[in-house]
C-alpha positions in Angstrom: 47.7 25.2 -73.3 44.8 27.6 -73.5 41.7 26.6 -75.5 38.6 28.2 -76.9 35.4 26.6 -77.9 33.7 28.6 -80.7 30.2 28.5 -82.1 28.9 27.1 -78.8 25.2 27.2 -78.0 24.3 27.6 -74.3 21.0 26.7 -72.8 18.8 29.8 -71.9 21.0 32.1 -74.0 20.6 33.2 -77.5 23.3 33.2 -80.2 26.7 31.5 -80.3 29.4 31.9 -77.7 33.1 31.6 -77.2 34.3 29.7 -74.1 37.9 30.2 -73.0 39.7 27.6 -71.0 43.0 28.0 -69.2 44.6 25.6 -66.7 41.5 23.4 -66.6 39.2 26.3 -65.7 36.7 28.4 -67.6 38.1 31.9 -67.7 35.9 33.7 -70.2 32.5 33.4 -71.9 31.8 35.9 -74.7 29.8 36.5 -77.9 32.8 38.2 -79.4 35.8 36.2 -80.7 38.5 35.2 -78.2 42.0 34.0 -79.3 43.7 31.0 -77.9 46.5 28.5 -78.8 43.9 26.0 -79.8 40.3 26.4 -81.0 37.6 23.8 -81.2 34.6 24.5 -83.4 31.5 23.3 -81.5 29.6 23.6 -84.8 26.5 25.3 -83.3 25.9 22.4 -81.0 24.9 22.8 -77.4 27.7 22.9 -74.8 26.5 21.6 -71.4 28.2 21.4 -68.0 30.0 18.0 -67.9 27.7 15.2 -66.9 28.0 13.7 -63.4 27.0 10.2 -62.6 26.5 9.7 -58.8 26.2 5.9 -59.0 28.5 3.6 -60.9 30.1 0.2 -60.1 33.5 0.0 -61.8 34.3 -3.4 -60.1 37.9 -2.4 -59.4 39.6 -4.0 -57.5 38.7 -7.7 -57.4 36.1 -8.0 -60.2 37.9 -6.5 -63.1 36.8 -9.2 -65.5 33.4 -7.2 -65.4 34.9 -3.7 -65.6 37.8 -1.7 -64.3 38.5 2.0 -63.8 40.1 2.3 -67.3 37.2 0.8 -69.3 34.6 2.2 -67.0 35.9 5.8 -67.2 36.3 5.5 -71.0 32.6 4.3 -71.2 31.7 7.2 -69.0 33.5 9.7 -71.3 31.9 8.0 -74.3 28.5 8.6 -72.8 29.3 12.3 -72.0 30.2 12.0 -68.4 33.1 14.0 -66.9 32.7 12.8 -63.2 31.6 9.6 -61.6 31.0 8.4 -58.1 32.0 4.8 -57.5 30.4 2.4 -55.1 32.1 0.4 -52.3 30.9 -3.2 -53.1 34.2 -4.3 -54.7 36.5 -7.1 -53.5 37.6 -6.3 -50.9 34.8 -3.9 -49.9 35.8 -0.3 -49.7 35.1 -0.2 -46.0 38.6 0.0 -44.5 41.3 2.7 -44.6 43.6 0.3 -46.4 41.0 -0.7 -49.1 40.1 2.9 -49.7 43.8 3.9 -50.0 44.3 1.1 -52.5 41.2 2.0 -54.6 42.4 5.7 -54.8 45.7 4.5 -56.0 44.0 2.3 -58.7 41.6 5.1 -59.8 44.4 7.8 -59.9 46.4 5.5 -62.3 43.5 4.3 -64.5 40.7 6.9 -64.6 40.4 9.1 -67.7 37.8 11.3 -66.0 37.1 12.9 -62.5 36.1 10.4 -59.8 34.9 10.3 -56.2 34.5 7.3 -54.0 31.8 6.3 -51.6 32.7 4.0 -48.7 31.0 1.2 -46.9 30.2 1.4 -43.2 32.4 -0.2 -40.5 33.1 0.4 -36.8 33.5 4.0 -35.8 37.3 3.8 -35.4 37.9 2.5 -38.9 35.5 5.0 -40.4 37.3 7.9 -38.7 40.5 6.7 -40.3 38.8 6.5 -43.7 37.6 10.1 -43.4 41.3 11.3 -43.7 41.1 10.2 -47.3 38.0 12.3 -48.0 35.4 9.8 -49.3 32.4 11.7 -50.6 29.6 9.7 -48.8 28.8 6.5 -47.0 26.7 3.9 -48.8 24.4 1.5 -47.0 22.8 -1.5 -48.7 19.8 -1.7 -46.5 18.7 -4.9 -48.1 21.6 -6.7 -46.5 21.1 -5.4 -43.0 18.8 -6.2 -40.1 16.7 -3.5 -38.4 19.0 -3.7 -35.4 22.1 -3.3 -37.5 20.7 -0.3 -39.3 20.0 1.5 -36.0 23.6 1.0 -35.0 25.0 2.0 -38.4 23.0 5.3 -38.6 23.9 6.1 -35.0 27.6 5.5 -35.7 27.4 7.9 -38.7 26.0 10.6 -36.5 29.0 10.1 -34.2 31.3 10.2 -37.2 29.8 13.5 -38.2 30.6 14.9 -34.7 34.2 13.7 -34.6 35.4 14.3 -38.2 34.9 16.4 -41.4 32.2 13.9 -42.6 29.4 15.9 -44.3 26.7 13.6 -43.0 25.7 12.4 -46.5 24.5 8.8 -46.6 23.4 7.2 -49.7 21.0 4.2 -49.4 19.9 1.2 -51.4 16.4 0.9 -50.1 14.8 -2.6 -50.0 13.7 -4.3 -46.8 15.5 -7.5 -46.1 12.7 -9.3 -44.2 10.2 -8.7 -47.0 12.6 -9.9 -49.7 13.4 -13.1 -47.7 9.8 -13.9 -47.1 8.6 -13.3 -50.7 11.6 -15.1 -52.3 11.0 -18.2 -50.2 7.4 -18.2 -51.3 8.2 -17.9 -55.0 10.9 -20.6 -54.8 8.2 -23.1 -53.9 6.8 -22.9 -57.5 7.6 -25.8 -59.7 9.3 -23.5 -62.2 10.3 -19.9 -62.0 10.3 -17.3 -64.7 12.5 -14.2 -64.9 9.6 -11.9 -64.0 9.3 -13.7 -60.6 12.3 -11.8 -59.5 10.3 -8.5 -59.6 7.7 -10.2 -57.3 10.4 -11.5 -54.9 11.5 -7.9 -54.3 8.2 -6.0 -54.4 7.6 -2.3 -54.4 6.4 -2.7 -50.8 10.0 -3.7 -49.7 11.3 -0.4 -51.2 8.5 1.7 -49.7 9.1 0.3 -46.2 12.8 0.7 -46.5 12.6 4.3 -47.7 10.3 5.1 -44.8 12.8 3.5 -42.4 15.8 5.4 -44.0 14.0 8.7 -43.7 13.2 8.1 -40.0 16.8 7.0 -39.2 18.4 9.9 -41.1 16.2 12.4 -39.5 16.8 10.9 -36.0 20.6 11.0 -36.5 20.7 14.4 -38.3 22.1 13.0 -41.6 21.6 14.0 -45.2 19.9 11.3 -47.1 20.3 10.3 -50.8 18.1 7.5 -52.1 19.7 5.5 -54.9 17.7 4.2 -57.8 14.3 5.2 -56.5 11.8 3.1 -58.5 8.4 3.3 -56.8 5.8 6.1 -57.0 4.9 5.6 -53.3 8.6 5.9 -52.3 8.8 9.1 -54.3 5.8 10.5 -52.5 7.4 9.7 -49.1 10.7 11.3 -50.2 8.9 14.5 -51.3 7.0 14.8 -48.1 10.3 14.3 -46.1 11.9 17.0 -48.2 9.8 19.6 -46.4 11.6 18.9 -43.1 15.0 17.4 -43.9 17.8 17.3 -46.5 16.9 14.5 -48.8 17.6 13.8 -52.5 17.0 10.9 -54.9 18.0 9.5 -58.3 16.3 7.7 -61.1 17.9 5.2 -63.4 17.1 5.0 -67.2 15.8 1.4 -66.9 13.4 2.2 -64.1 12.1 5.3 -66.1 11.8 3.6 -69.5 11.0 -0.1 -68.8 8.5 -2.0 -66.6 8.6 -5.6 -65.4 7.0 -7.0 -68.7 10.6 -6.5 -70.1 11.6 -9.7 -68.3 9.6 -11.5 -70.9 11.8 -10.1 -73.6 15.2 -9.8 -72.0 15.0 -12.6 -69.4 17.7 -12.4 -66.7 19.7 -9.8 -68.7 17.3 -7.2 -67.2 17.7 -8.5 -63.7 18.7 -5.6 -61.4 18.1 -4.4 -57.8 15.6 -3.0 -57.2 13.9 -4.9 -59.9 11.8 -3.4 -62.7 8.3 -2.5 -61.4 4.8 -3.1 -62.4 3.7 -0.2 -64.7 1.1 0.9 -62.2 3.6 1.3 -59.4 6.7 2.5 -61.2 8.2 6.0 -61.7 8.1 7.3 -65.3 9.2 10.2 -67.4 6.4 12.4 -65.9 8.2 12.3 -62.6 11.3 14.0 -63.9 11.5 17.6 -62.8 14.0 20.3 -62.1 15.0 18.7 -58.8 15.6 15.2 -60.2 18.9 13.5 -60.5 19.9 10.8 -63.0 22.1 8.0 -61.6 22.8 5.2 -64.1 23.7 2.5 -61.5 26.1 1.3 -64.2 26.6 -2.3 -63.0 28.3 -4.5 -65.7 28.7 -8.3 -65.4 30.0 -11.0 -67.7 27.6 -12.9 -69.9 28.2 -16.0 -67.8 27.1 -14.1 -64.7 23.9 -12.9 -66.3 22.8 -16.4 -67.5 22.6 -18.5 -64.4 18.9 -18.6 -64.0 16.3 -16.5 -62.1 18.0 -16.6 -58.7 21.7 -17.1 -59.4 22.2 -14.6 -62.2 24.0 -11.4 -61.1 21.8 -8.2 -60.9 23.0 -5.2 -62.8 22.7 -3.3 -66.1 25.4 -1.2 -67.9 24.0 2.3 -68.6 26.8 4.9 -69.0 26.8 4.9 -72.8 23.0 4.7 -73.4 21.5 7.1 -70.9 22.2 10.5 -72.5 20.9 9.5 -76.0 17.9 7.9 -74.4 17.0 11.1 -72.6 17.8 13.3 -75.6 15.5 11.1 -77.7 12.7 11.9 -75.2 13.6 15.6 -75.5 13.2 15.3 -79.2 9.8 13.6 -78.7 8.8 16.5 -76.4 8.4 14.2 -73.4 11.2 16.0 -71.5 11.9 19.7 -71.3 15.4 20.2 -72.7 16.1 22.9 -70.0 16.1 20.4 -67.2 18.8 18.2 -68.9 21.8 20.1 -67.4 20.1 20.0 -64.0 19.3 16.3 -63.9 22.6 15.2 -65.4 25.0 17.6 -63.7 24.0 20.6 -61.6 21.8 18.7 -59.0 24.3 15.9 -58.4 27.1 18.5 -57.9 24.9 20.3 -55.3 24.0 17.2 -53.4 27.5 15.8 -53.3 29.2 19.1 -52.7 31.3 19.0 -55.9 32.7 22.5 -55.9 33.2 24.3 -59.2 31.2 21.6 -61.1 27.7 21.5 -62.6 27.6 24.9 -64.3 29.2 26.7 -67.2 30.5 29.8 -65.4 33.8 31.7 -65.1 35.9 30.1 -62.4 34.3 26.7 -62.8 36.1 23.6 -63.8 36.3 23.1 -67.6 34.2 20.0 -67.6 32.0 20.2 -70.6 29.8 17.9 -72.7 28.9 18.9 -76.3 25.8 17.3 -77.6 24.4 17.0 -81.1 20.6 17.0 -80.7 20.0 16.0 -84.3 22.3 13.0 -84.6 20.4 9.8 -85.2 21.5 6.2 -84.8 21.0 2.8 -83.3 22.8 1.5 -80.2 25.4 -1.1 -81.0 26.9 -2.8 -77.9 30.0 -3.8 -80.0 30.9 -0.1 -80.3 30.7 0.5 -76.5 33.8 1.0 -74.3 32.4 -0.9 -71.3 33.5 -4.6 -70.9 29.8 -5.5 -70.6 28.5 -7.3 -73.7 24.8 -6.8 -73.1 22.2 -4.0 -72.8 18.4 -4.0 -72.9 18.8 -0.9 -75.1 21.1 -2.6 -77.7 19.4 -2.0 -81.1 17.2 0.9 -79.8 17.1 3.9 -82.1 18.1 7.3 -80.7 18.1 11.0 -81.7 20.6 13.1 -79.9 24.0 12.1 -78.7 27.1 13.4 -76.8 29.8 14.1 -79.4 32.6 15.5 -77.2 33.6 15.2 -73.6 36.1 17.7 -72.1 37.5 16.9 -68.6 39.4 19.7 -66.9 40.1 21.3 -70.3 41.3 18.1 -71.9 39.4 16.4 -74.7 38.7 12.7 -73.6 36.1 11.8 -76.2 35.8 13.4 -79.7 33.1 12.3 -82.2 32.3 15.9 -83.2 
């Protein structure tokens, strides 16, 4: 079926447009009427390139009581996302050919939107096998590895790049294991721990040291570096300096942008996440968002039981797919973010970094992945209306202005609240 969106507003262009979609592709953009079998009235709302989240944890397989590809992808569509990139820390880990093959099978069957998969590292032989299934990047949790292991892992990835079609893109969780171990042991000696202690157990210094190390290792091994959930101002400075001499990118989460570690006093362990919320003097904030930024939600749902086991035993992670866009659009309406950067930080930049061809822009020949937003719609977040399995969010009850009202994936409407 061919489809036309009429009365569509496009960023940086005046007036209303017609967008023609055939076989999942954009085939025409015009100010004059276009006929099609089906017409959708965008009602003078902005139509943006479908949002891309480069960092989600859909927990499938092995931890599907927390989320699965069906509920996760529906949550993504509900939040305006047309493509997600899933992380490898499932059970089993996605670090063997067999596990990757199995996850692809699950995602193909369950996902309502586009998806790509990152893999975990392994020996060179196993990673070579995995490359046959086209994973989009390799993820390294640096907080789980010794310095010696990290040297070996990065070296193996440089060999993998020589031997296969691997693009050389490595995404990193930057926190330094030795610092975390030392600080955690110190804090556990207190008579009683409070939730905020978790942010001191994994201080900004551990992120800064790890970012520095990741930059050195990526440069030495000729790899492209993507820093996940960057949260410290010093780490951001290091990444910006490195950008002058190497391919490097980074993402910000909504919780690191909008909250600081005093939130532990309100939300207790429900706000526990890695890296933790930072002191307001060290943290990144809305002023650090620019045309080159990327938003990654680090959507990491858990059960309520997992989140209420005390400071140290509670699982780290916050679900974000259904809150991030209204949170950012609210800041647009408050004039704290320039609306023109929204398609870049939510779509175009991630498409560029991850080499997602035909995504991230509204242009003829591109995939018909589109998100319609109503900048004026107001409301309050209500966790009971979300599609995710998670039953908690620090943003539950927050007021917003601006919301995704339709998500179109490859020309097919997956969410419609227009």
